N, C-alpha and C positions, 0 to 999 in steps of 0.2 A: 751717434748718427742722427741727422735730421730726418723729419718725416719724408721729405722728398728723396733723400738718399735711400731710405728703406723701400719706398715704392719702386724706385729705379733698380735697386739691388734685387728685389723679388723677381721682377720681370726679366732683367738681364741674366740672372742666375738660371731661370727656367730656359731661356734661349741657349745659354751656355751648355746646359745639360742636353738639350735637344740636338746640339751640334757636337755631341760626344766629347765635351770638354776641349774643343778646338777654339782657342781664344781668337785667332785671326778670322776663322770662319764666322764666329759669332759677331765680331766687330763689322765684318763686311756685310753680313746679313742686316745688322742694325742700320748701317749707312744706306744700304740699298732699299730698305723697307720703311723709311721715314714716313711716307704718306700712309702706308698701311697702319703703322703705329698711331699716327695722328687720327686716322679715321676710326680705328677700332679700339684704341686704348688711350683715350684722351688724357686720363689721369697720369699715365706713364709718360706721355709726351710732355705734358705740362711740368711734371716733376723734373724730367731731364733738362728741360729748358731753364728751370730755376736754379740748376746746379752750376757751380763754377767748375773749371777744369780740374782744380785740385780735389773738389768733392767727388767728381766722377772717378778720378784716379784712385781715390781712397776706397770707393766701392769696389772697383775692379781688383785692387790689391787685396781687399778682404776676401773676395771670392777666390782668388788664386792662392791665398795663404796656405790652405791645406796641401797644395801640390808642392 
């Protein structure tokens, strides 16, 4: 995994746990809170923007693999 994927994975996984492992809820939260993430977690926002769709999907697959 790239450094950007690790940064994104760490934050996304925290939100996934905060949403009781509800993937759709986590994705909706992520989409609806882009400005919050940009303002409060610039490193995460930048890492996410640097990732391709395939890299984001790889991170999400890794998070979901234990399930």
